[in-house]
PDB file of N, H, CA, C and O in Angstrom:
ATOM      1  N   MET A   1       1.294  11.671  -1.371  1.00  0.00           N
ATOM      2  CA  MET A   1       2.002  11.645  -2.641  1.00  0.00           C
ATOM      3  C   MET A   1       1.007  11.234  -3.724  1.00  0.00           C
ATOM      4  O   MET A   1       0.189  10.336  -3.526  1.00  0.00           O
ATOM      5  N   SER A   2       1.090  11.895  -4.852  1.00  0.00           N
ATOM      6  H   SER A   2       1.754  12.625  -5.012  1.00  0.00           H
ATOM      7  CA  SER A   2       0.180  11.568  -5.945  1.00  0.00           C
ATOM      8  C   SER A   2       0.592  10.255  -6.609  1.00  0.00           C
ATOM      9  O   SER A   2       1.734   9.809  -6.496  1.00  0.00           O
ATOM     10  N   LEU A   3      -0.354   9.663  -7.293  1.00  0.00           N
ATOM     11  H   LEU A   3      -1.282  10.026  -7.385  1.00  0.00           H
ATOM     12  CA  LEU A   3      -0.078   8.423  -8.016  1.00  0.00           C
ATOM     13  C   LEU A   3       1.041   8.645  -9.035  1.00  0.00           C
ATOM     14  O   LEU A   3       1.954   7.827  -9.145  1.00  0.00           O
ATOM     15  N   HIS A   4       0.969   9.740  -9.771  1.00  0.00           N
ATOM     16  H   HIS A   4       0.227  10.405  -9.681  1.00  0.00           H
ATOM     17  CA  HIS A   4       1.982  10.019 -10.790  1.00  0.00           C
ATOM     18  C   HIS A   4       3.366  10.149 -10.149  1.00  0.00           C
ATOM     19  O   HIS A   4       4.342   9.613 -10.673  1.00  0.00           O
ATOM     20  N   ALA A   5       3.455  10.852  -9.027  1.00  0.00           N
ATOM     21  H   ALA A   5       2.662  11.287  -8.601  1.00  0.00           H
ATOM     22  CA  ALA A   5       4.737  11.019  -8.343  1.00  0.00           C
ATOM     23  C   ALA A   5       5.270   9.679  -7.842  1.00  0.00           C
ATOM     24  O   ALA A   5       6.467   9.404  -7.923  1.00  0.00           O
ATOM     25  N   ASP A   6       4.366   8.852  -7.325  1.00  0.00           N
ATOM     26  H   ASP A   6       3.393   9.076  -7.259  1.00  0.00           H
ATOM     27  CA  ASP A   6       4.767   7.538  -6.830  1.00  0.00           C
ATOM     28  C   ASP A   6       5.289   6.663  -7.972  1.00  0.00           C
ATOM     29  O   ASP A   6       6.327   6.016  -7.837  1.00  0.00           O
ATOM     30  N   LEU A   7       4.567   6.646  -9.092  1.00  0.00           N
ATOM     31  H   LEU A   7       3.724   7.171  -9.201  1.00  0.00           H
ATOM     32  CA  LEU A   7       5.010   5.860 -10.246  1.00  0.00           C
ATOM     33  C   LEU A   7       6.309   6.412 -10.816  1.00  0.00           C
ATOM     34  O   LEU A   7       7.160   5.651 -11.277  1.00  0.00           O
ATOM     35  N   SER A   8       6.461   7.707 -10.786  1.00  0.00           N
ATOM     36  H   SER A   8       5.769   8.325 -10.411  1.00  0.00           H
ATOM     37  CA  SER A   8       7.694   8.331 -11.267  1.00  0.00           C
ATOM     38  C   SER A   8       8.886   7.906 -10.412  1.00  0.00           C
ATOM     39  O   SER A   8       9.977   7.661 -10.927  1.00  0.00           O
ATOM     40  N   SER A   9       8.664   7.824  -9.113  1.00  0.00           N
ATOM     41  H   SER A   9       7.778   8.024  -8.695  1.00  0.00           H
ATOM     42  CA  SER A   9       9.720   7.362  -8.208  1.00  0.00           C
ATOM     43  C   SER A   9      10.088   5.910  -8.505  1.00  0.00           C
ATOM     44  O   SER A   9      11.263   5.542  -8.492  1.00  0.00           O
ATOM     45  N   MET A  10       9.066   5.086  -8.773  1.00  0.00           N
ATOM     46  H   MET A  10       8.111   5.385  -8.784  1.00  0.00           H
ATOM     47  CA  MET A  10       9.321   3.688  -9.133  1.00  0.00           C
ATOM     48  C   MET A  10      10.114   3.606 -10.430  1.00  0.00           C
ATOM     49  O   MET A  10      11.015   2.778 -10.565  1.00  0.00           O
ATOM     50  N   GLN A  11       9.774   4.469 -11.383  1.00  0.00           N
ATOM     51  H   GLN A  11       9.042   5.142 -11.274  1.00  0.00           H
ATOM     52  CA  GLN A  11      10.478   4.484 -12.666  1.00  0.00           C
ATOM     53  C   GLN A  11      11.957   4.797 -12.453  1.00  0.00           C
ATOM     54  O   GLN A  11      12.824   4.168 -13.061  1.00  0.00           O
ATOM     55  N   SER A  12      12.236   5.751 -11.604  1.00  0.00           N
ATOM     56  H   SER A  12      11.532   6.261 -11.110  1.00  0.00           H
ATOM     57  CA  SER A  12      13.614   6.111 -11.311  1.00  0.00           C
ATOM     58  C   SER A  12      14.373   4.934 -10.686  1.00  0.00           C
ATOM     59  O   SER A  12      15.511   4.649 -11.058  1.00  0.00           O
ATOM     60  N   THR A  13      13.735   4.265  -9.744  1.00  0.00           N
ATOM     61  H   THR A  13      12.811   4.497  -9.441  1.00  0.00           H
ATOM     62  CA  THR A  13      14.357   3.102  -9.111  1.00  0.00           C
ATOM     63  C   THR A  13      14.586   1.991 -10.124  1.00  0.00           C
ATOM     64  O   THR A  13      15.641   1.357 -10.127  1.00  0.00           O
ATOM     65  N   LEU A  14      13.601   1.754 -10.983  1.00  0.00           N
ATOM     66  H   LEU A  14      12.744   2.269 -10.981  1.00  0.00           H
ATOM     67  CA  LEU A  14      13.724   0.723 -12.011  1.00  0.00           C
ATOM     68  C   LEU A  14      14.865   1.049 -12.977  1.00  0.00           C
ATOM     69  O   LEU A  14      15.610   0.159 -13.388  1.00  0.00           O
ATOM     70  N   ASP A  15      14.993   2.318 -13.333  1.00  0.00           N
ATOM     71  H   ASP A  15      14.388   3.041 -12.999  1.00  0.00           H
ATOM     72  CA  ASP A  15      16.104   2.739 -14.195  1.00  0.00           C
ATOM     73  C   ASP A  15      17.447   2.396 -13.555  1.00  0.00           C
ATOM     74  O   ASP A  15      18.357   1.906 -14.225  1.00  0.00           O
ATOM     75  N   GLN A  16      17.560   2.657 -12.254  1.00  0.00           N
ATOM     76  H   GLN A  16      16.821   3.055 -11.711  1.00  0.00           H
ATOM     77  CA  GLN A  16      18.805   2.380 -11.539  1.00  0.00           C
ATOM     78  C   GLN A  16      19.088   0.879 -11.475  1.00  0.00           C
ATOM     79  O   GLN A  16      20.230   0.454 -11.650  1.00  0.00           O
ATOM     80  N   VAL A  17      18.065   0.087 -11.227  1.00  0.00           N
ATOM     81  H   VAL A  17      17.137   0.432 -11.084  1.00  0.00           H
ATOM     82  CA  VAL A  17      18.231  -1.367 -11.166  1.00  0.00           C
ATOM     83  C   VAL A  17      18.663  -1.897 -12.522  1.00  0.00           C
ATOM     84  O   VAL A  17      19.528  -2.770 -12.606  1.00  0.00           O
ATOM     85  N   LEU A  18      18.063  -1.373 -13.584  1.00  0.00           N
ATOM     86  H   LEU A  18      17.361  -0.665 -13.516  1.00  0.00           H
ATOM     87  CA  LEU A  18      18.417  -1.806 -14.935  1.00  0.00           C
ATOM     88  C   LEU A  18      19.886  -1.517 -15.235  1.00  0.00           C
ATOM     89  O   LEU A  18      20.568  -2.347 -15.837  1.00  0.00           O
ATOM     90  N   VAL A  19      20.373  -0.369 -14.829  1.00  0.00           N
ATOM     91  H   VAL A  19      19.820   0.305 -14.340  1.00  0.00           H
ATOM     92  CA  VAL A  19      21.791  -0.033 -15.018  1.00  0.00           C
ATOM     93  C   VAL A  19      22.676  -1.006 -14.246  1.00  0.00           C
ATOM     94  O   VAL A  19      23.703  -1.452 -14.757  1.00  0.00           O
ATOM     95  N   ARG A  20      22.282  -1.333 -13.024  1.00  0.00           N
ATOM     96  H   ARG A  20      21.448  -0.970 -12.609  1.00  0.00           H
ATOM     97  CA  ARG A  20      23.084  -2.248 -12.209  1.00  0.00           C
ATOM     98  C   ARG A  20      23.124  -3.657 -12.794  1.00  0.00           C
ATOM     99  O   ARG A  20      24.163  -4.316 -12.755  1.00  0.00           O
ATOM    100  N   VAL A  21      22.005  -4.116 -13.331  1.00  0.00           N
ATOM    101  H   VAL A  21      21.161  -3.580 -13.362  1.00  0.00           H
ATOM    102  CA  VAL A  21      21.977  -5.443 -13.955  1.00  0.00           C
ATOM    103  C   VAL A  21      22.851  -5.447 -15.206  1.00  0.00           C
ATOM    104  O   VAL A  21      23.572  -6.409 -15.467  1.00  0.00           O
ATOM    105  N   SER A  22      22.781  -4.373 -15.968  1.00  0.00           N
ATOM    106  H   SER A  22      22.194  -3.591 -15.756  1.00  0.00           H
ATOM    107  CA  SER A  22      23.613  -4.251 -17.162  1.00  0.00           C
ATOM    108  C   SER A  22      25.100  -4.260 -16.796  1.00  0.00           C
ATOM    109  O   SER A  22      25.909  -4.897 -17.471  1.00  0.00           O
ATOM    110  N   GLU A  23      25.445  -3.558 -15.737  1.00  0.00           N
ATOM    111  H   GLU A  23      24.788  -3.041 -15.189  1.00  0.00           H
ATOM    112  CA  GLU A  23      26.841  -3.550 -15.275  1.00  0.00           C
ATOM    113  C   GLU A  23      27.269  -4.945 -14.822  1.00  0.00           C
ATOM    114  O   GLU A  23      28.400  -5.359 -15.078  1.00  0.00           O
ATOM    115  N   ALA A  24      26.379  -5.668 -14.156  1.00  0.00           N
ATOM    116  H   ALA A  24      25.460  -5.332 -13.949  1.00  0.00           H
ATOM    117  CA  ALA A  24      26.693  -7.033 -13.728  1.00  0.00           C
ATOM    118  C   ALA A  24      26.936  -7.924 -14.946  1.00  0.00           C
ATOM    119  O   ALA A  24      27.823  -8.778 -14.929  1.00  0.00           O
ATOM    120  N   SER A  25      26.142  -7.720 -16.005  1.00  0.00           N
ATOM    121  H   SER A  25      25.422  -7.027 -16.018  1.00  0.00           H
ATOM    122  CA  SER A  25      26.335  -8.495 -17.239  1.00  0.00           C
ATOM    123  C   SER A  25      27.713  -8.236 -17.829  1.00  0.00           C
ATOM    124  O   SER A  25      28.366  -9.153 -18.327  1.00  0.00           O
ATOM    125  N   GLU A  26      28.145  -6.994 -17.771  1.00  0.00           N
ATOM    126  H   GLU A  26      27.614  -6.250 -17.366  1.00  0.00           H
ATOM    127  CA  GLU A  26      29.474  -6.643 -18.291  1.00  0.00           C
ATOM    128  C   GLU A  26      30.573  -7.384 -17.524  1.00  0.00           C
ATOM    129  O   GLU A  26      31.558  -7.826 -18.116  1.00  0.00           O
ATOM    130  N   VAL A  27      30.402  -7.515 -16.223  1.00  0.00           N
ATOM    131  H   VAL A  27      29.602  -7.156 -15.742  1.00  0.00           H
ATOM    132  CA  VAL A  27      31.400  -8.203 -15.400  1.00  0.00           C
ATOM    133  C   VAL A  27      31.467  -9.683 -15.778  1.00  0.00           C
ATOM    134  O   VAL A  27      32.550 -10.266 -15.828  1.00  0.00           O
ATOM    135  N   VAL A  28      30.316 -10.284 -16.040  1.00  0.00           N
ATOM    136  H   VAL A  28      29.436  -9.811 -15.999  1.00  0.00           H
ATOM    137  CA  VAL A  28      30.251 -11.718 -16.312  1.00  0.00           C
ATOM    138  C   VAL A  28      30.624 -12.045 -17.759  1.00  0.00           C
ATOM    139  O   VAL A  28      31.149 -13.120 -18.047  1.00  0.00           O
ATOM    140  N   ARG A  29      30.342 -11.095 -18.671  1.00  0.00           N
ATOM    141  H   ARG A  29      29.915 -10.222 -18.436  1.00  0.00           H
ATOM    142  CA  ARG A  29      30.631 -11.333 -20.094  1.00  0.00           C
ATOM    143  C   ARG A  29      32.121 -11.648 -20.257  1.00  0.00           C
ATOM    144  O   ARG A  29      32.972 -10.985 -19.664  1.00  0.00           O
ATOM    145  N   GLY A  30      32.422 -12.649 -21.054  1.00  0.00           N
ATOM    146  H   GLY A  30      31.731 -13.187 -21.537  1.00  0.00           H
ATOM    147  CA  GLY A  30      33.809 -13.031 -21.290  1.00  0.00           C
ATOM    148  C   GLY A  30      34.321 -14.097 -20.334  1.00  0.00           C
ATOM    149  O   GLY A  30      35.447 -14.575 -20.469  1.00  0.00           O
ATOM    150  N   THR A  31      33.483 -14.470 -19.362  1.00  0.00           N
ATOM    151  H   THR A  31      32.568 -14.081 -19.252  1.00  0.00           H
ATOM    152  CA  THR A  31      33.871 -15.549 -18.459  1.00  0.00           C
ATOM    153  C   THR A  31      33.232 -16.843 -18.965  1.00  0.00           C
ATOM    154  O   THR A  31      32.557 -16.860 -19.995  1.00  0.00           O
ATOM    155  N   ASP A  32      33.456 -17.908 -18.230  1.00  0.00           N
ATOM    156  H   ASP A  32      34.004 -17.895 -17.394  1.00  0.00           H
ATOM    157  CA  ASP A  32      32.859 -19.186 -18.626  1.00  0.00           C
ATOM    158  C   ASP A  32      31.487 -19.401 -17.982  1.00  0.00           C
ATOM    159  O   ASP A  32      30.977 -20.521 -17.976  1.00  0.00           O
ATOM    160  N   ARG A  33      30.895 -18.350 -17.447  1.00  0.00           N
ATOM    161  H   ARG A  33      31.309 -17.440 -17.452  1.00  0.00           H
ATOM    162  CA  ARG A  33      29.602 -18.447 -16.767  1.00  0.00           C
ATOM    163  C   ARG A  33      28.452 -18.025 -17.680  1.00  0.00           C
ATOM    164  O   ARG A  33      27.735 -17.063 -17.405  1.00  0.00           O
ATOM    165  N   ASP A  34      28.298 -18.773 -18.773  1.00  0.00           N
ATOM    166  H   ASP A  34      28.881 -19.555 -18.996  1.00  0.00           H
ATOM    167  CA  ASP A  34      27.217 -18.485 -19.719  1.00  0.00           C
ATOM    168  C   ASP A  34      25.842 -18.636 -19.075  1.00  0.00           C
ATOM    169  O   ASP A  34      24.895 -17.949 -19.459  1.00  0.00           O
ATOM    170  N   ASP A  35      25.733 -19.535 -18.096  1.00  0.00           N
ATOM    171  H   ASP A  35      26.502 -20.093 -17.784  1.00  0.00           H
ATOM    172  CA  ASP A  35      24.458 -19.717 -17.404  1.00  0.00           C
ATOM    173  C   ASP A  35      24.052 -18.447 -16.664  1.00  0.00           C
ATOM    174  O   ASP A  35      22.902 -18.015 -16.740  1.00  0.00           O
ATOM    175  N   LEU A  36      24.997 -17.857 -15.954  1.00  0.00           N
ATOM    176  H   LEU A  36      25.931 -18.208 -15.892  1.00  0.00           H
ATOM    177  CA  LEU A  36      24.744 -16.626 -15.211  1.00  0.00           C
ATOM    178  C   LEU A  36      24.482 -15.465 -16.162  1.00  0.00           C
ATOM    179  O   LEU A  36      23.594 -14.648 -15.921  1.00  0.00           O
ATOM    180  N   LEU A  37      25.243 -15.394 -17.224  1.00  0.00           N
ATOM    181  H   LEU A  37      25.964 -16.058 -17.420  1.00  0.00           H
ATOM    182  CA  LEU A  37      25.061 -14.325 -18.201  1.00  0.00           C
ATOM    183  C   LEU A  37      23.673 -14.425 -18.842  1.00  0.00           C
ATOM    184  O   LEU A  37      23.003 -13.411 -19.039  1.00  0.00           O
ATOM    185  N   GLY A  38      23.248 -15.641 -19.164  1.00  0.00           N
ATOM    186  H   GLY A  38      23.793 -16.464 -19.004  1.00  0.00           H
ATOM    187  CA  GLY A  38      21.911 -15.833 -19.713  1.00  0.00           C
ATOM    188  C   GLY A  38      20.828 -15.372 -18.755  1.00  0.00           C
ATOM    189  O   GLY A  38      19.858 -14.736 -19.166  1.00  0.00           O
ATOM    190  N   ASP A  39      20.991 -15.691 -17.473  1.00  0.00           N
ATOM    191  H   ASP A  39      21.780 -16.207 -17.138  1.00  0.00           H
ATOM    192  CA  ASP A  39      20.028 -15.248 -16.467  1.00  0.00           C
ATOM    193  C   ASP A  39      19.992 -13.718 -16.389  1.00  0.00           C
ATOM    194  O   ASP A  39      18.918 -13.119 -16.328  1.00  0.00           O
ATOM    195  N   LEU A  40      21.164 -13.098 -16.392  1.00  0.00           N
ATOM    196  H   LEU A  40      22.036 -13.585 -16.442  1.00  0.00           H
ATOM    197  CA  LEU A  40      21.225 -11.635 -16.325  1.00  0.00           C
ATOM    198  C   LEU A  40      20.572 -10.998 -17.545  1.00  0.00           C
ATOM    199  O   LEU A  40      19.891  -9.981 -17.418  1.00  0.00           O
ATOM    200  N   TYR A  41      20.769 -11.578 -18.720  1.00  0.00           N
ATOM    201  H   TYR A  41      21.322 -12.405 -18.823  1.00  0.00           H
ATOM    202  CA  TYR A  41      20.121 -11.059 -19.930  1.00  0.00           C
ATOM    203  C   TYR A  41      18.603 -11.201 -19.824  1.00  0.00           C
ATOM    204  O   TYR A  41      17.866 -10.299 -20.221  1.00  0.00           O
ATOM    205  N   ASP A  42      18.136 -12.332 -19.290  1.00  0.00           N
ATOM    206  H   ASP A  42      18.735 -13.065 -18.968  1.00  0.00           H
ATOM    207  CA  ASP A  42      16.692 -12.525 -19.108  1.00  0.00           C
ATOM    208  C   ASP A  42      16.127 -11.490 -18.138  1.00  0.00           C
ATOM    209  O   ASP A  42      15.060 -10.923 -18.375  1.00  0.00           O
ATOM    210  N   ILE A  43      16.839 -11.254 -17.066  1.00  0.00           N
ATOM    211  H   ILE A  43      17.705 -11.715 -16.874  1.00  0.00           H
ATOM    212  CA  ILE A  43      16.416 -10.249 -16.087  1.00  0.00           C
ATOM    213  C   ILE A  43      16.370  -8.874 -16.742  1.00  0.00           C
ATOM    214  O   ILE A  43      15.421  -8.117 -16.543  1.00  0.00           O
ATOM    215  N   GLU A  44      17.394  -8.556 -17.520  1.00  0.00           N
ATOM    216  H   GLU A  44      18.166  -9.171 -17.682  1.00  0.00           H
ATOM    217  CA  GLU A  44      17.450  -7.257 -18.188  1.00  0.00           C
ATOM    218  C   GLU A  44      16.256  -7.085 -19.138  1.00  0.00           C
ATOM    219  O   GLU A  44      15.633  -6.024 -19.161  1.00  0.00           O
ATOM    220  N   ARG A  45      15.941  -8.109 -19.908  1.00  0.00           N
ATOM    221  H   ARG A  45      16.447  -8.971 -19.889  1.00  0.00           H
ATOM    222  CA  ARG A  45      14.788  -8.033 -20.816  1.00  0.00           C
ATOM    223  C   ARG A  45      13.485  -7.842 -20.042  1.00  0.00           C
ATOM    224  O   ARG A  45      12.630  -7.053 -20.445  1.00  0.00           O
ATOM    225  N   SER A  46      13.336  -8.554 -18.944  1.00  0.00           N
ATOM    226  H   SER A  46      14.030  -9.195 -18.617  1.00  0.00           H
ATOM    227  CA  SER A  46      12.123  -8.420 -18.136  1.00  0.00           C
ATOM    228  C   SER A  46      12.004  -7.019 -17.547  1.00  0.00           C
ATOM    229  O   SER A  46      10.919  -6.440 -17.513  1.00  0.00           O
ATOM    230  N   LEU A  47      13.116  -6.490 -17.090  1.00  0.00           N
ATOM    231  H   LEU A  47      13.998  -6.961 -17.117  1.00  0.00           H
ATOM    232  CA  LEU A  47      13.100  -5.134 -16.532  1.00  0.00           C
ATOM    233  C   LEU A  47      12.790  -4.093 -17.606  1.00  0.00           C
ATOM    234  O   LEU A  47      12.091  -3.115 -17.342  1.00  0.00           O
ATOM    235  N   GLN A  48      13.307  -4.302 -18.804  1.00  0.00           N
ATOM    236  H   GLN A  48      13.875  -5.096 -19.018  1.00  0.00           H
ATOM    237  CA  GLN A  48      13.012  -3.373 -19.895  1.00  0.00           C
ATOM    238  C   GLN A  48      11.525  -3.407 -20.236  1.00  0.00           C
ATOM    239  O   GLN A  48      10.926  -2.369 -20.516  1.00  0.00           O
ATOM    240  N   MET A  49      10.929  -4.603 -20.213  1.00  0.00           N
ATOM    241  H   MET A  49      11.416  -5.446 -19.986  1.00  0.00           H
ATOM    242  CA  MET A  49       9.498  -4.715 -20.461  1.00  0.00           C
ATOM    243  C   MET A  49       8.717  -4.012 -19.346  1.00  0.00           C
ATOM    244  O   MET A  49       7.749  -3.302 -19.617  1.00  0.00           O
ATOM    245  N   ALA A  50       9.134  -4.207 -18.111  1.00  0.00           N
ATOM    246  H   ALA A  50       9.920  -4.783 -17.891  1.00  0.00           H
ATOM    247  CA  ALA A  50       8.478  -3.543 -16.987  1.00  0.00           C
ATOM    248  C   ALA A  50       8.629  -2.032 -17.101  1.00  0.00           C
ATOM    249  O   ALA A  50       7.705  -1.288 -16.769  1.00  0.00           O
ATOM    250  N   GLN A  51       9.773  -1.579 -17.564  1.00  0.00           N
ATOM    251  H   GLN A  51      10.523  -2.182 -17.834  1.00  0.00           H
ATOM    252  CA  GLN A  51      10.029  -0.152 -17.744  1.00  0.00           C
ATOM    253  C   GLN A  51       9.058   0.445 -18.767  1.00  0.00           C
ATOM    254  O   GLN A  51       8.500   1.519 -18.541  1.00  0.00           O
ATOM    255  N   ARG A  52       8.858  -0.245 -19.881  1.00  0.00           N
ATOM    256  H   ARG A  52       9.311  -1.117 -20.064  1.00  0.00           H
ATOM    257  CA  ARG A  52       7.918   0.237 -20.901  1.00  0.00           C
ATOM    258  C   ARG A  52       6.495   0.291 -20.353  1.00  0.00           C
ATOM    259  O   ARG A  52       5.770   1.257 -20.596  1.00  0.00           O
ATOM    260  N   ARG A  53       6.096  -0.737 -19.617  1.00  0.00           N
ATOM    261  H   ARG A  53       6.685  -1.521 -19.420  1.00  0.00           H
ATOM    262  CA  ARG A  53       4.733  -0.767 -19.064  1.00  0.00           C
ATOM    263  C   ARG A  53       4.555   0.309 -18.004  1.00  0.00           C
ATOM    264  O   ARG A  53       3.486   0.910 -17.895  1.00  0.00           O
ATOM    265  N   LEU A  54       5.592   0.550 -17.230  1.00  0.00           N
ATOM    266  H   LEU A  54       6.460   0.062 -17.318  1.00  0.00           H
ATOM    267  CA  LEU A  54       5.515   1.589 -16.212  1.00  0.00           C
ATOM    268  C   LEU A  54       5.416   2.967 -16.854  1.00  0.00           C
ATOM    269  O   LEU A  54       4.711   3.837 -16.343  1.00  0.00           O
ATOM    270  N   ARG A  55       6.113   3.175 -17.964  1.00  0.00           N
ATOM    271  H   ARG A  55       6.686   2.469 -18.379  1.00  0.00           H
ATOM    272  CA  ARG A  55       5.985   4.456 -18.694  1.00  0.00           C
ATOM    273  C   ARG A  55       4.545   4.665 -19.164  1.00  0.00           C
ATOM    274  O   ARG A  55       4.014   5.772 -19.077  1.00  0.00           O
ATOM    275  N   ARG A  56       3.916   3.599 -19.663  1.00  0.00           N
ATOM    276  H   ARG A  56       4.347   2.699 -19.734  1.00  0.00           H
ATOM    277  CA  ARG A  56       2.516   3.704 -20.098  1.00  0.00           C
ATOM    278  C   ARG A  56       1.610   4.027 -18.900  1.00  0.00           C
ATOM    279  O   ARG A  56       0.689   4.836 -19.008  1.00  0.00           O
ATOM    280  N   ALA A  57       1.884   3.389 -17.772  1.00  0.00           N
ATOM    281  H   ALA A  57       2.632   2.732 -17.684  1.00  0.00           H
ATOM    282  CA  ALA A  57       1.102   3.669 -16.575  1.00  0.00           C
ATOM    283  C   ALA A  57       1.305   5.116 -16.118  1.00  0.00           C
ATOM    284  O   ALA A  57       0.361   5.771 -15.675  1.00  0.00           O
ATOM    285  N   LEU A  58       2.516   5.599 -16.225  1.00  0.00           N
ATOM    286  H   LEU A  58       3.283   5.067 -16.584  1.00  0.00           H
ATOM    287  CA  LEU A  58       2.801   6.995 -15.888  1.00  0.00           C
ATOM    288  C   LEU A  58       1.983   7.936 -16.756  1.00  0.00           C
ATOM    289  O   LEU A  58       1.391   8.893 -16.256  1.00  0.00           O
ATOM    290  N   ASP A  59       1.950   7.668 -18.036  1.00  0.00           N
ATOM    291  H   ASP A  59       2.431   6.891 -18.441  1.00  0.00           H
ATOM    292  CA  ASP A  59       1.167   8.501 -18.953  1.00  0.00           C
ATOM    293  C   ASP A  59      -0.310   8.466 -18.577  1.00  0.00           C
ATOM    294  O   ASP A  59      -0.975   9.502 -18.578  1.00  0.00           O
ATOM    295  N   ALA A  60      -0.820   7.297 -18.261  1.00  0.00           N
ATOM    296  H   ALA A  60      -0.280   6.455 -18.260  1.00  0.00           H
ATOM    297  CA  ALA A  60      -2.221   7.162 -17.894  1.00  0.00           C
ATOM    298  C   ALA A  60      -2.519   7.848 -16.569  1.00  0.00           C
ATOM    299  O   ALA A  60      -3.582   8.446 -16.405  1.00  0.00           O
ATOM    300  N   ALA A  61      -1.588   7.766 -15.624  1.00  0.00           N
ATOM    301  H   ALA A  61      -0.725   7.280 -15.757  1.00  0.00           H
ATOM    302  CA  ALA A  61      -1.796   8.359 -14.307  1.00  0.00           C
ATOM    303  C   ALA A  61      -1.766   9.880 -14.363  1.00  0.00           C
ATOM    304  O   ALA A  61      -2.345  10.546 -13.505  1.00  0.00           O
ATOM    305  N   ALA A  62      -1.099  10.428 -15.362  1.00  0.00           N
ATOM    306  H   ALA A  62      -0.629   9.887 -16.059  1.00  0.00           H
ATOM    307  CA  ALA A  62      -1.032  11.884 -15.468  1.00  0.00           C
ATOM    308  C   ALA A  62      -2.429  12.485 -15.591  1.00  0.00           C
ATOM    309  O   ALA A  62      -2.667  13.599 -15.125  1.00  0.00           O
ATOM    310  N   SER A  63      -3.347  11.761 -16.211  1.00  0.00           N
ATOM    311  H   SER A  63      -3.154  10.856 -16.590  1.00  0.00           H
ATOM    312  CA  SER A  63      -4.702  12.280 -16.374  1.00  0.00           C
ATOM    313  C   SER A  63      -5.521  12.179 -15.087  1.00  0.00           C
ATOM    314  O   SER A  63      -6.573  12.808 -14.976  1.00  0.00           O
ATOM    315  N   LEU A  64      -5.053  11.399 -14.120  1.00  0.00           N
ATOM    316  H   LEU A  64      -4.198  10.887 -14.210  1.00  0.00           H
ATOM    317  CA  LEU A  64      -5.790  11.239 -12.858  1.00  0.00           C
ATOM    318  C   LEU A  64      -5.442  12.303 -11.827  1.00  0.00           C
ATOM    319  O   LEU A  64      -6.266  12.645 -10.978  1.00  0.00           O
ATOM    320  N   ASP A  65      -4.234  12.822 -11.899  1.00  0.00           N
ATOM    321  H   ASP A  65      -3.564  12.544 -12.588  1.00  0.00           H
ATOM    322  CA  ASP A  65      -3.789  13.799 -10.904  1.00  0.00           C
ATOM    323  C   ASP A  65      -4.366  15.179 -11.220  1.00  0.00           C
ATOM    324  O   ASP A  65      -4.332  15.632 -12.364  1.00  0.00           O
ATOM    325  N   PRO A  66      -4.891  15.830 -10.201  1.00  0.00           N
ATOM    326  CA  PRO A  66      -5.410  17.185 -10.426  1.00  0.00           C
ATOM    327  C   PRO A  66      -4.272  18.141 -10.775  1.00  0.00           C
ATOM    328  O   PRO A  66      -3.161  18.003 -10.262  1.00  0.00           O
ATOM    329  N   SER A  67      -4.547  19.095 -11.635  1.00  0.00           N
ATOM    330  H   SER A  67      -5.449  19.206 -12.051  1.00  0.00           H
ATOM    331  CA  SER A  67      -3.519  20.064 -12.065  1.00  0.00           C
ATOM    332  C   SER A  67      -3.301  21.128 -11.038  1.00  0.00           C
ATOM    333  O   SER A  67      -2.475  22.019 -11.238  1.00  0.00           O
TER     334      SER A  67
END
């Protein structure tokens, strides 16, 4: 598997995890569990940052794979 394909697969998995964390936040929002909601928001922000960095890595890896 090429580096670009491998990173692309990771990006897809990360996208799915981000959706699941967001859905978990929706379940907790409106409850008295502000501590848990805060943790979920922190996780979501970290995943979004990882998503942006992975996109940059994907762009960089595209130049490494033979056409």
